[in-house]
C-alpha positions as CSV (number, residue, x, y, z in Angstrom):
1,Y,67.1,44.8,-21.3
2,G,67.8,43.9,-17.6
3,A,66.4,40.2,-18.2
4,T,68.3,37.5,-16.2
5,A,68.7,33.9,-17.4
6,I,69.7,31.0,-15.2
7,F,71.0,27.9,-16.8
8,S,71.2,24.3,-15.4
9,C,72.0,21.0,-17.1
10,N,70.1,17.7,-17.0
11,T,71.3,15.0,-14.4
12,G,74.6,13.6,-15.6
13,Y,75.8,16.6,-17.6
14,T,78.2,19.4,-16.7
15,L,77.4,22.9,-17.3
16,V,80.4,24.8,-19.0
17,G,80.1,28.6,-19.3
18,S,78.2,31.4,-17.2
19,R,75.3,29.9,-15.1
20,V,73.7,33.3,-14.9
21,R,73.5,35.7,-17.8
22,E,71.9,39.1,-18.0
23,C,70.8,41.1,-21.1
24,M,72.7,44.3,-21.4
25,S,72.1,47.7,-23.0
26,N,73.9,46.9,-26.1
27,G,71.6,43.8,-26.6
28,L,74.1,41.1,-25.9
29,W,74.0,38.6,-23.0
30,S,76.8,38.9,-20.4
31,G,79.2,36.0,-19.5
32,A,80.3,33.1,-21.7
33,E,78.2,30.7,-23.8
34,V,76.6,28.0,-22.0
35,Q,77.2,24.3,-22.8
36,C,76.0,21.1,-21.1
37,L,78.6,18.4,-21.5
38,A,78.2,14.9,-20.5
39,G,79.8,13.9,-17.2
40,H,83.1,12.3,-17.3
41,C,83.9,9.3,-15.1
42,G,87.6,9.3,-15.8
43,T,89.7,6.2,-16.5
44,P,88.2,3.0,-15.0
45,E,90.3,0.9,-12.5
46,P,92.7,-1.4,-14.3
47,I,92.4,-5.3,-13.9
48,V,95.2,-7.6,-13.3
49,N,95.5,-10.4,-15.8
50,G,92.9,-8.9,-18.0
51,Q,91.9,-5.9,-20.2
52,I,89.4,-3.1,-20.5
53,I,87.3,-2.8,-23.9
54,G,85.8,0.5,-24.6
55,E,86.9,4.2,-24.4
56,N,83.5,6.1,-23.7
57,Y,84.1,7.4,-20.3
58,N,81.2,10.0,-20.5
59,Y,77.8,9.7,-18.8
60,R,76.1,6.4,-19.7
61,G,79.2,5.3,-21.5
62,S,80.1,1.6,-20.7
63,V,83.3,-0.4,-20.6
64,V,83.8,-4.3,-20.6
65,Y,86.2,-6.2,-18.6
66,Q,87.8,-9.5,-20.0
67,C,90.3,-12.0,-18.5
68,N,93.4,-13.3,-20.3
69,P,93.4,-16.8,-21.4
70,G,93.5,-19.3,-18.5
71,F,91.9,-16.9,-16.1
72,R,88.3,-16.4,-15.1
73,L,86.4,-13.3,-14.3
74,I,84.9,-12.9,-10.7
75,G,82.4,-10.1,-10.6
76,V,80.3,-8.1,-13.3
77,S,82.1,-7.6,-16.5
78,V,80.3,-4.4,-17.7
79,R,80.5,-1.1,-15.8
80,I,78.6,2.0,-16.6
81,C,79.5,5.8,-16.1
82,E,76.6,7.1,-13.8
83,Q,75.5,10.6,-13.2
84,D,77.6,11.1,-10.2
85,H,80.7,10.6,-12.4
86,R,81.5,7.2,-10.8
87,W,81.6,3.9,-12.5
88,S,78.8,1.4,-11.4
89,G,79.6,-1.6,-9.4
90,K,83.1,-2.8,-8.3
91,T,86.2,-3.6,-10.3
92,P,86.1,-7.4,-11.2
93,V,89.1,-9.6,-10.7
94,C,90.6,-12.3,-12.8
95,V,91.6,-15.4,-11.1
96,R,93.4,-18.4,-12.7
97,K,91.2,-21.2,-13.9
98,C,91.3,-24.8,-12.5
99,C,90.4,-26.9,-15.3
100,L,89.4,-30.5,-14.3
101,S,88.9,-33.8,-16.3
102,T,86.4,-36.3,-15.2
103,P,87.8,-39.7,-14.4
104,A,87.1,-42.4,-16.8
105,N,83.9,-44.2,-15.6
106,G,83.4,-41.4,-12.9
107,V,81.6,-38.4,-12.4
108,T,82.4,-34.8,-11.0
109,Q,80.1,-31.7,-10.9
110,G,81.3,-28.9,-13.3
111,T,84.4,-28.6,-15.4
112,Q,85.8,-25.2,-14.5
113,F,86.4,-23.9,-10.7
114,N,87.4,-20.8,-9.0
115,L,90.1,-20.3,-6.5
116,N,89.5,-22.5,-3.3
117,D,86.6,-24.3,-4.9
118,I,86.2,-28.0,-3.8
119,V,85.3,-30.9,-6.2
120,R,84.4,-34.2,-5.2
121,F,84.9,-37.4,-7.2
122,A,82.5,-40.5,-7.4
123,C,82.6,-43.7,-9.6
124,N,79.9,-45.2,-11.7
125,P,78.2,-48.5,-10.5
126,G,80.6,-51.3,-10.7
127,Y,83.7,-49.2,-10.1
128,V,85.7,-48.3,-6.9
129,L,87.6,-45.0,-6.5
130,Q,91.4,-45.2,-6.2
131,G,92.9,-41.9,-5.0
132,A,91.5,-38.9,-3.3
133,I,87.8,-38.4,-3.0
134,K,88.0,-34.6,-3.1
135,S,90.4,-31.7,-4.2
136,H,90.5,-28.0,-4.0
137,C,91.6,-25.3,-6.6
138,Q,94.8,-23.6,-5.6
139,P,96.2,-20.1,-6.4
140,N,98.5,-21.5,-9.0
141,G,95.5,-23.0,-10.9
142,Q,96.5,-26.5,-9.9
143,W,94.4,-28.9,-7.9
144,S,95.5,-30.0,-4.4
145,N,95.5,-33.8,-5.3
146,A,95.9,-35.8,-8.5
147,L,92.9,-36.9,-10.5
148,P,91.8,-40.3,-9.1
149,K,91.0,-43.4,-11.1
150,C,88.0,-45.4,-11.1
151,K,88.9,-49.2,-11.2
152,I,86.4,-51.8,-12.2
153,V,85.1,-54.3,-9.6
154,N,86.1,-57.9,-10.0
155,C,84.3,-60.9,-8.6
156,T,86.1,-64.1,-7.6
157,D,85.8,-67.3,-9.6
158,P,82.3,-68.6,-8.9
159,G,83.6,-72.3,-9.4
160,H,82.6,-75.2,-11.6
161,V,79.5,-77.5,-11.1
162,E,80.1,-81.2,-11.0
163,N,78.8,-83.0,-13.9
164,G,78.2,-79.8,-15.9
165,V,79.9,-77.3,-17.9
166,R,80.2,-73.4,-18.0
167,Q,80.6,-70.6,-20.3
168,V,82.0,-67.3,-19.1
169,L,81.1,-64.0,-21.1
170,P,83.6,-61.4,-19.7
171,S,82.7,-57.7,-20.0
172,G,86.0,-56.1,-18.7
173,P,89.7,-56.6,-18.6
174,H,89.4,-59.1,-15.8
175,R,88.0,-62.6,-16.4
176,Y,85.2,-62.0,-13.8
177,S,84.7,-58.1,-13.9
178,F,81.6,-56.2,-13.1
179,Q,78.7,-57.5,-15.4
180,T,80.5,-60.5,-16.5
181,T,78.0,-63.5,-16.8
182,V,78.6,-67.3,-16.1
183,S,76.2,-69.7,-17.7
184,Y,76.0,-73.3,-16.6
185,S,74.6,-76.4,-18.2
186,C,74.5,-80.1,-17.2
187,N,75.9,-83.2,-18.9
188,P,73.6,-85.6,-20.5
189,G,71.5,-87.4,-17.8
190,Y,71.6,-84.5,-15.3
191,Y,69.2,-81.6,-14.7
192,L,70.1,-78.3,-13.3
193,L,69.0,-77.2,-10.0
194,G,69.0,-73.5,-9.5
195,T,69.7,-70.5,-11.8
196,S,71.8,-71.2,-15.0
197,T,73.2,-67.7,-15.2
198,L,75.2,-65.8,-12.7
199,S,76.1,-62.1,-13.0
200,C,78.9,-60.2,-11.4
201,Q,77.5,-57.2,-9.4
202,G,78.8,-53.8,-8.5
203,D,79.9,-54.8,-5.0
204,G,82.0,-57.8,-6.2
205,T,79.6,-60.6,-5.4
206,W,77.5,-62.8,-7.7
207,D,73.9,-62.2,-7.9
208,R,73.0,-65.8,-7.2
209,S,74.4,-69.0,-5.8
210,L,76.0,-71.7,-7.8
211,P,73.6,-74.2,-9.1
212,R,74.0,-78.0,-9.1
213,C,73.7,-80.7,-11.7
214,L,71.7,-83.8,-10.3
215,C,71.1,-87.1,-11.8
216,K,67.7,-87.2,-13.7
217,F,67.1,-90.6,-12.4
218,A,67.3,-89.6,-8.7
219,L,64.0,-87.7,-9.4
220,F,62.2,-91.1,-9.9
221,F,64.2,-93.6,-7.8
222,P,65.2,-93.6,-4.2
223,L,68.8,-94.6,-3.3
224,S,67.6,-97.9,-2.0
225,A,66.6,-98.8,-5.5
226,A,70.2,-99.3,-6.6
227,V,70.1,-102.9,-5.2
228,V,67.3,-103.7,-7.8
229,L,68.5,-105.5,-10.9
230,C,66.5,-106.1,-14.2
231,D,66.8,-109.5,-15.9
232,R,69.2,-109.8,-18.8
233,P,67.2,-108.3,-21.8
234,S,65.7,-110.5,-24.5
235,M,67.5,-110.2,-27.9
236,P,65.3,-109.7,-31.0
237,P,66.5,-111.5,-34.2
238,Y,69.1,-109.7,-36.2
239,A,69.6,-107.2,-33.4
240,Q,72.5,-106.1,-31.1
241,I,72.5,-104.3,-27.9
242,S,74.9,-101.8,-26.2
243,G,75.0,-101.4,-22.6
244,D,75.3,-104.2,-20.0
245,R,74.3,-102.5,-16.9
246,R,71.2,-103.7,-15.3
247,T,70.8,-101.5,-12.2
248,V,67.8,-99.2,-11.9
249,G,68.2,-96.2,-14.2
250,S,70.5,-98.0,-16.5
251,V,69.7,-97.7,-20.2
252,I,70.3,-100.1,-23.0
253,R,70.2,-99.4,-26.6
254,F,69.2,-101.6,-29.5
255,S,70.3,-101.5,-33.2
256,C,69.9,-103.8,-36.2
257,I,72.5,-105.6,-38.1
258,G,73.1,-104.9,-41.9
259,Q,70.4,-103.0,-43.7
260,R,67.5,-104.0,-41.3
261,S,66.0,-101.1,-39.2
262,I,64.6,-101.0,-35.9
263,V,61.0,-101.1,-35.3
264,G,59.8,-99.9,-31.8
265,N,61.9,-98.6,-28.9
266,T,65.5,-98.1,-29.4
267,T,66.2,-97.7,-25.8
268,R,64.9,-99.2,-22.6
269,M,65.6,-98.5,-19.1
270,C,65.7,-100.5,-16.0
271,Q,62.8,-99.6,-13.6
272,L,62.2,-99.8,-10.0
273,D,60.1,-102.8,-10.2
274,G,63.0,-104.8,-12.0
275,Q,61.3,-104.7,-15.4
276,W,62.6,-102.9,-18.6
277,S,60.6,-100.0,-19.8
278,G,58.7,-100.0,-23.1
279,S,58.4,-103.2,-25.1
280,L,60.9,-105.3,-26.9
281,P,61.8,-103.9,-30.5
282,H,62.3,-106.0,-33.6
283,C,64.3,-105.6,-36.8
284,S,62.6,-105.5,-40.1
285,G,63.9,-105.3,-43.8
286,T,66.6,-107.4,-45.7
287,S,69.9,-108.2,-44.1
288,N,72.9,-108.9,-46.6
289,L,75.3,-109.4,-43.9
290,F,75.1,-113.2,-43.7
291,P,73.8,-114.6,-47.1
292,T,73.2,-118.4,-46.9
293,Q,72.0,-121.1,-49.3
294,H,70.5,-123.2,-46.5
295,A,66.7,-122.9,-46.1
296,H,65.5,-122.5,-42.5
297,L,69.0,-121.5,-41.4
298,Y,68.9,-118.4,-38.9
299,V,71.9,-116.6,-37.6
300,F,71.5,-114.8,-34.2
301,I,74.3,-112.4,-32.9
302,V,74.2,-111.3,-29.2
303,I,76.6,-108.6,-28.1
304,F,76.9,-107.6,-24.6
305,I,79.1,-104.5,-24.0
């Protein structure tokens, strides 16, 4: 009798009832029954273009903010009811997304951007940018500039080589687009001076200069040798010759008549000293081309072309 009780609640809880109670003469406590109820933060601030998930507004309760499709959340998505009956942090906002595609054969940083964000565009090696190099995200969710394009770089025609042929292996829509290769080879009797294959580079130039096809005989004979003539070549029996030029570097070819076969060099070249290279071949075997009944009769055919 006469005792006094003082009540208090833990942090974050609210006392309901009589804070001070006294034991009365009738054996009962004065005042109302005491309860500690969780603190209440009230309804959290709403979010435009979004929604709040969760209804526990008591102490330590939490709610989650979400944005509608097409919008992006800026801020912290979760807020907690704290002991001072206030929600933690600040109310987030939902802003419209600026979605962006990457140009074909190009690059960008990121795919989703916030309001006023700036994006810069660049193209892969071998491509040039056509359009704006940058754009910023506007309040309506649209970009300030249209998506640019990356156009493939083209080289000019590298040209033909005299006394040679070329093969083009295109790599793009244009005959001489980036990474296209052009291969050169020389006609018989000529050799290639330089690199046989050219490649179109990313800056629109060829990686090497055009080669040349030079006469093979020019390696061995000076220009003054053109006045040297070889004697008219000897003719083996049952043989024929193709080629009638006798200047330095000229080549003649031997073949046999009928079923005979050539023995020795089939070709001879006029040399700088006026002599034919190699030795004179001959024809062996049996010839049925000119059958004869006369002994000791020989037929010689000489053909100069």
